[in-house]
N, C-alpha and C positions, 0 to 999 in steps of 0.2 A: 349396698355392700357386694363386693366381689367374692362371694362365699367359695366358689370352686377355686379361684385364684388363691385365696387365703389357705384352703385345705392343702393345696398343692404345694405352696411354699412352706407351710408348716411342716409337712412331711419331709421335705428336703432338708429343712433346718433340724428337725429331730433326728434324722438318719446321720447327719454329719457328726464325725467324731467330736465328743465333748465330755465333760465330767459325768453327766447323768448316764449316758449310755455306756460309758466305760465302766462305771460302777455297777450298773446292772449286769453287764457282761462278766465282770470278775466275780461277782456274787454267784452268778449261775453256773459258771465254770467250776468253782471251787465248792459251792454248797448246794447246787441243784437249782432246777428251774422254779421251784416254789420260793426259794429265798430270793431269786431275782425278780419274781412277780410281786412278792410282798414288798420288796424294796421299791420297785417301780410304782406300787400303789402309794407308797409314802411320798415319793417325789411328785406325783401327780396331785396328791392332796395338798402338798405345799403350794401348788400352782393356784389353787382356789383362793388362798390368802393373798397372793400377788394380783390375781384378777380383780378381787374385791377392792384392794388398795388402789388399783389403776382406775377403776370405775368411780371411786370416791374422790380421786385426786390426790391420794396420800402419797403415791409413788413419786409425783412431781415434787411434793413438799420434801420427801427424804432426799431426793436428788439434789434439790436446791438448798438443802441444809448441810453444809460441809461437816459439822460435827457429828450429826446423825449418821451421815453416810460413811464417815470414817469409822465411827463406833460399830456399825454393821459389818464393815470389812474386817475390823480386828477381831470381833467375836466370831465371825465366819471362818476367818483363817486359823484362829486358835482352836476352834472346835474341830476342824479337819486335821490339823497337825496332832491334836490330842488323840484322834481316832487312829491316826497313822502310828504314833508311838505305842498306843495301846495294843494295836494289831501286831506290831513288831515284837513287842515284849512277850506276847502270847504265842509266837510262832511255833514253838516246840510242843505246845498243848493242842494245836489245831488238828482235829481228826477229819474235818472237811466232809466230803461226800459220804464217807463210811457211816457218818452219823447225822446226815442232813435232816432226818425225820425229827431230830431233837432241837432244831433251830427255834430260838424264841422269836417268834413272828412279831410280837408286840414291840420288842426292842428294835427289830430290823425296820419295821414300819415307822416307828418314831424316829429313827436315824435318818430315814429317807425324807421325813417331812422337815426335820431341822436342817439337814444339808441344803434342802431347797430354799427354806425361808431365810437362812444365813448367807445365802450367795447373792451379793450385790449385783452380779452380772445378769441375774434373772430380771431385776429391776430395770436395768439399762436395756435389756433385750426387749422387754414388754413395752417400754417407753418408745422405742425405735420402730418396733414391728407392728404393734397393733393400729396406730394412727393411719398407716398407709391404706387400711382397708375400711376405715370408719368415715362415714358422712359426717363431718364436723358441723355442717349447717342444720343437721337434724336435731330436734329437741331431746331425742331419746339416746343420746350417745352412750350413756351408762348401760342401757339395755343392750345396745350393739356390742359393747365390750364384754358383757356377760355372756352373750350368745356365742361370740367368736371365741371367748374363753373356754367355754363348754366344749366347742368342737376341737379346740387345741388340746384339751385334756384327754378327750376320747382317742384322738389319733395318736397321741403320745403313749398312752397306756397300751394301745394295740401294738404299736411298733415296739415298745419296751418288752412287752410279753413275748412277741414273736422272737425278739433277740434272745430272751431268756430261754425259751424252748429250744431254739437251734443251738445255743451255746451248751446247753444241758446235753443235747444228743451228741454233739461233737466231742464232748469232754469225758463221756462215760468211760472210754478205755484209757484216755490220757491220764485222768486222775488216779487210776489204779497204780500207776508207777510210784514207787516208794518216795522219790524226791519231789514229786510234782505239787503235792499239798503245800510243802514248805516253800517251794518257788513261788507258787501262786500267793502265798501269804506275804512274802516279800514284795511282790508286785503290787498287791493291794496296799500295803503299807507306804510304799513309795509314791503311789498315785494319790493317796490322801494327803500326804505331806506336800508334794509338789503342787497340787492344785490349791491347797491351802495357802501356801506362800505366793502363789500367783495372784490370789484374790487381793492381796496387799497392793499390787501394782495395777489394779483395775482403773 
């Protein structure tokens, strides 16, 4: 296994703009670094299930089963659109950073897990990415996948946490402006809906 090559590539791919890092960013700006890190923990927990599925061969079965894959896409898209609409409808109630201590960490963590599990793009990504660094002639490919998966989760959480901390620092003054919480809520809503709809065209 090319471990260092895997880590370097994983870091580049994690940093690239995508749904996960954008959501961590918006949560951290609007609700503080704790919210961003809890959400990131949820996303990374969701990766455990994808890695387990890949090591057991379930990801391949899902991809090769059109009905199952379409069902996953529809559920994932519907969930994100639901979150977007819910966020938009509650925009006038958002207090954001002023009360970020009161954030329900359990709900935010669960939201991160569900967003990751219901994203079919993660399945496609893992199927395309992991085999490039695995010795397919080795009898312990499942162990290799689990090991690389562990490394991927660690680097992803470190990067997401760093983004959360930096976003929190940069937004401390910005979010004190009267209209900014409202604007951030609109941005968050649009992101949920836009990415949800994009899943249907995966």
